[in-house]
C-alpha positions in Angstrom: -6.4 -0.8 17.2 -6.3 -0.3 21.0 -7.5 3.0 22.5 -3.9 4.0 23.3 -2.8 3.3 19.7 -5.8 5.3 18.4 -4.9 8.2 20.6 -1.2 8.0 19.6 -2.2 8.1 15.9 -4.3 11.2 16.4 -1.4 12.9 18.1 1.4 11.9 15.7 -0.7 11.7 12.4 -3.1 14.7 12.5 -4.0 15.0 8.8 -4.5 11.2 8.4 -6.6 11.0 11.6 -8.7 14.0 10.5 -9.4 12.5 7.1 -10.3 9.2 8.6 -12.8 10.9 10.9 -14.3 12.8 7.9 -14.7 9.6 6.0 -16.4 8.0 9.0 -18.7 10.9 9.7 -19.8 11.4 6.1 -20.1 7.6 5.5 -18.3 8.0 2.2 -17.1 5.0 0.2 -14.0 4.4 -1.9 -14.0 4.0 -5.6 -11.4 2.8 -8.1 -11.6 4.4 -11.5 -9.9 2.4 -14.3 -10.3 1.1 -17.8 -13.1 -1.4 -18.3 -10.5 -4.0 -19.3 -8.6 -3.6 -16.0 -11.9 -3.7 -14.0 -12.6 -7.1 -15.8 -9.1 -8.3 -14.8 -9.5 -7.3 -11.1 -12.8 -9.2 -10.9 -11.6 -12.3 -12.7 -8.2 -12.6 -11.1 -9.4 -11.3 -7.7 -6.2 -9.2 -7.6 -5.6 -5.5 -7.2 -2.2 -4.4 -8.6 0.1 -2.1 -6.7 2.7 -0.6 -9.0 5.9 1.4 -8.6 5.6 5.2 -9.1 8.8 4.8 -11.2 6.5 3.5 -13.9 3.7 6.0 -13.3 3.0 9.7 -13.5 3.4 10.1 -9.7 7.2 9.5 -9.5 8.3 13.1 -9.5 5.6 13.9 -7.0 7.1 11.5 -4.5 10.6 12.9 -5.0 9.0 16.4 -4.5 7.3 15.3 -1.3 10.5 14.0 0.2 12.4 17.1 -0.7 9.7 19.3 1.0 10.1 17.3 4.2 13.9 17.7 4.0 13.4 21.5 3.5 11.3 21.7 6.7 13.9 20.0 8.8 16.7 21.9 7.2 15.0 25.1 8.6 16.9 25.6 11.9 14.0 26.9 13.9 11.9 23.9 12.9 14.7 21.4 13.6 15.4 23.0 17.0 11.7 22.9 18.1 11.4 19.3 16.9 14.6 18.4 18.8 13.4 20.1 22.0 10.1 18.2 22.0 11.2 14.8 20.8 14.3 14.7 23.2 11.8 15.1 26.0 10.5 11.6 25.2 13.9 9.9 25.0 17.6 10.8 24.8 18.6 11.8 21.2 15.1 10.9 20.0 15.2 13.7 17.4 18.5 12.4 15.8 17.2 8.9 15.9 14.0 9.8 14.0 15.7 12.0 11.4 18.5 9.5 10.8 16.2 6.6 10.5 13.9 8.6 8.2 16.9 9.3 5.9 18.1 5.6 6.1 14.7 4.2 5.4 14.1 6.6 2.6 17.3 5.5 0.9 16.2 1.9 1.2 12.6 2.4 0.0 12.6 5.3 -2.4 12.9 2.8 -5.4 10.8 0.2 -3.7 7.4 1.8 -3.1 4.2 0.3 -4.5 0.8 2.0 -4.6 -2.7 1.5 -5.8 -4.9 4.6 -6.1 -8.5 4.9 -5.0 -10.7 7.9 -4.5 -13.5 9.1 -2.1 -16.9 8.3 -3.6 -19.9 10.5 -2.7 -23.5 9.4 -2.7 -24.4 12.0 -5.4 -21.9 10.3 -7.7 -23.7 6.9 -7.6 -25.4 7.4 -11.0 -22.8 9.5 -12.9 -19.4 9.0 -11.4 -17.0 11.9 -11.5 -16.4 13.6 -14.8 -12.8 14.6 -14.1 -11.9 11.0 -13.3 -13.5 9.7 -16.5 -11.5 12.2 -18.4 -8.3 10.9 -16.7 -8.9 7.6 -18.7 -9.8 9.4 -21.9 -7.5 7.3 -24.0 -9.7 4.2 -23.2 -12.8 3.5 -25.2 -14.4 1.8 -22.2 -14.0 2.8 -18.6 -15.4 1.6 -15.3 -15.4 2.6 -11.6 -15.5 -0.1 -8.9 -17.4 1.4 -5.9 -16.1 -0.3 -2.8 -17.7 -1.2 0.5 -15.5 0.0 3.4 -14.2 -3.0 5.3 -14.0 -2.4 9.1 -10.2 -2.5 9.4 -8.6 -4.7 6.7 -5.3 -2.9 6.6 -4.0 -4.2 9.9 -3.7 -7.8 8.7 -2.3 -6.8 5.3 0.9 -4.9 6.3 -0.3 -2.0 4.2 -0.7 1.7 4.7 -3.9 3.4 3.7 -3.5 7.2 3.6 -5.2 10.2 1.9 -3.2 12.1 -0.6 -2.1 15.4 1.0 -2.7 18.3 -1.4 -0.4 20.6 0.4 1.5 23.8 -0.4 4.8 24.0 1.4 3.1 26.3 3.9 0.4 23.7 4.6 3.0 21.0 5.0 4.8 23.2 7.5 1.6 23.7 9.4 0.9 20.0 9.5 4.3 19.1 10.8 4.1 21.8 13.4 0.7 20.5 14.4 2.3 17.1 14.9 5.0 18.5 17.1 2.6 20.7 19.1 0.3 17.6 19.6 3.2 15.6 21.1 4.1 18.5 23.3 0.5 19.0 24.5 0.1 15.3 25.2 3.5 14.7 26.8 2.1 13.2 30.0 0.3 10.5 28.0 3.2 10.1 25.6 5.5 9.3 28.5 3.3 6.4 29.6 4.1 4.6 26.3 7.0 2.7 25.0 9.2 5.5 23.6 10.1 3.3 20.6 6.4 3.0 19.6 6.2 6.8 19.6 9.3 7.2 17.5 8.1 4.5 15.0 4.8 6.4 14.6 6.5 9.6 13.8 8.9 8.0 11.3 6.1 6.2 9.7 4.1 9.4 9.3 7.0 11.3 7.8 7.5 8.5 5.2 3.7 8.4 4.5 3.6 12.2 4.0 6.5 12.0 1.6 4.7 9.3 -0.4 1.3 11.1 -0.3 2.1 14.8 -1.0 0.5 15.9 -4.2 0.1 19.2 -6.0 -3.0 21.2 -4.8 -4.2 21.3 -8.4 -5.2 17.6 -8.1 -7.3 18.1 -5.0 -10.6 17.3 -6.7 -9.4 13.7 -7.2 -9.8 13.1 -3.5 -7.2 10.3 -3.8 -6.3 7.8 -1.1 -3.3 5.6 -1.6 -2.9 1.9 -0.7 0.9 1.8 0.0 3.1 -1.3 0.2 6.7 -0.9 1.3 8.3 -4.3 1.1 11.5 -3.4 2.9 9.6 -1.9 5.8 6.7 -4.3 6.0 8.5 -7.6 5.8 5.8 -9.7 7.4 4.8 -11.0 4.0 1.6 -12.9 3.9 -0.6 -14.9 1.5 -2.7 -11.8 0.7 0.2 -10.1 -1.2 1.8 -11.6 -4.2 4.9 -10.5 -6.2 5.3 -10.9 -9.9 6.8 -9.3 -13.0 4.2 -8.0 -15.5 4.4 -6.1 -18.7 2.3 -3.0 -18.7 2.1 -0.9 -21.9 5.2 -2.8 -23.1 7.2 -2.1 -19.9 8.1 -5.2 -17.8 8.0 -4.2 -14.1 7.6 -5.6 -10.6 4.0 -5.6 -9.4 2.6 -6.5 -6.0 -0.9 -7.9 -6.0 -3.4 -7.6 -3.2 -5.4 -10.9 -3.2 -9.1 -10.1 -2.8 -10.1 -13.1 -0.7 -11.2 -13.8 2.9 -8.4 -14.9 5.2 -9.8 -15.2 8.7 -6.6 -16.6 10.1 -5.1 -13.1 9.3 -8.1 -11.3 10.8 -8.7 -9.9 7.3 -12.4 -9.9 6.5 -14.7 -8.4 3.9 -12.0 -8.4 1.2 -13.6 -10.8 -1.3 -15.1 -9.5 -4.5 -18.7 -10.2 -3.3 -18.1 -8.3 0.0 -15.9 -5.6 -1.4 -17.6 -4.5 -4.6 -20.7 -2.4 -3.9 -21.4 -1.5 -7.5 -19.8 -0.9 -10.9 -20.4 2.4 -12.8 -19.8 2.0 -16.5 -18.2 5.2 -17.8 -19.2 7.2 -20.9 -18.7 4.9 -23.8 -20.0 3.9 -27.2 -20.6 0.4 -25.9 -22.6 0.7 -22.6 -24.9 -2.3 -23.2 -22.1 -4.6 -24.2 -20.3 -3.7 -21.0 -23.4 -4.1 -19.0 -23.9 -7.7 -20.2 -20.2 -8.5 -19.7 -20.1 -7.2 -16.1 -23.2 -9.1 -15.2 -21.5 -12.3 -16.2 -18.2 -11.3 -14.5 -19.9 -10.5 -11.2 -22.0 -13.6 -11.3 -18.9 -15.7 -11.9 -17.2 -14.0 -8.9 -20.1 -15.0 -6.6 -21.9 -11.6 -6.5 -25.6 -11.9 -6.1 -28.3 -9.4 -7.3 -26.1 -8.0 -10.0 -29.0 -6.1 -11.6 -28.8 -3.6 -8.8 -25.0 -3.4 -8.8 -24.2 -2.2 -12.3 -25.2 1.3 -13.6 -24.4 3.1 -16.8 -23.1 6.7 -16.2 -25.6 9.2 -17.4 -22.9 11.6 -18.4 -23.2 12.0 -22.2 -20.3 10.8 -24.4 -18.5 13.5 -26.3 -17.1 12.4 -29.7 
């Protein structure tokens, strides 16, 4: 990302930029909580599945997120302020952004695919996070894949990586006003850029917010979303595969992120040996069996020193 692109992102995407900075300053990692069976499948297949929220619990949240953005721009004072600032960049920029946002949403609202990961803190290295283990309570065996943070893999993958926004409507309102204020305060810089680039950044952020808004009650999950929008990100590449899979008896389209190295796409550190920092085995009746199994799986995937990369959560199992 160029310095101008980085500055533009900070201006147009304040919450995303702030959370990226927090992640960097605290040197946190990401983690993927899942069933032990799915963790096995990820390692063996070298594929991370991205599913449609239509078949997940998050579907109504995404509809709710979109409706909250619509409410903001249906408020006349907000729309007038937005129009005043954006039309300073280019003629009719406000109408172009809002119309394209509506048009794109109609195209993609049923064609959104996500994979969920969470922030991982150093003090969770031995135990994991109890609330996340409880989220997989129906599974007898659970696992968390703690991930090394690749330098910048997303650029070559045509994906969006964004934190979930646990906003009330008032907090969303504040975020959108911050975006508009930022653009206004940095208008001299903005006008040195291609206006279309600025408009695309704003549209992309509005869509990202709609996909990532969540109820504040889920804040402790500290979720980030890997988002694939096939109709917007048409530069398909060999790192993303499409297939129909049956999940819990429901056949559905799934996009799979291939966890391999593809230097021709400038995507590095995405193979299992480079990506997986450790595996935490969740509270279970079968910790030693899982320990042996994951040693074999990681060895077969090319991971070295597996004895230091698998831990059993010390949270006691409740029966």
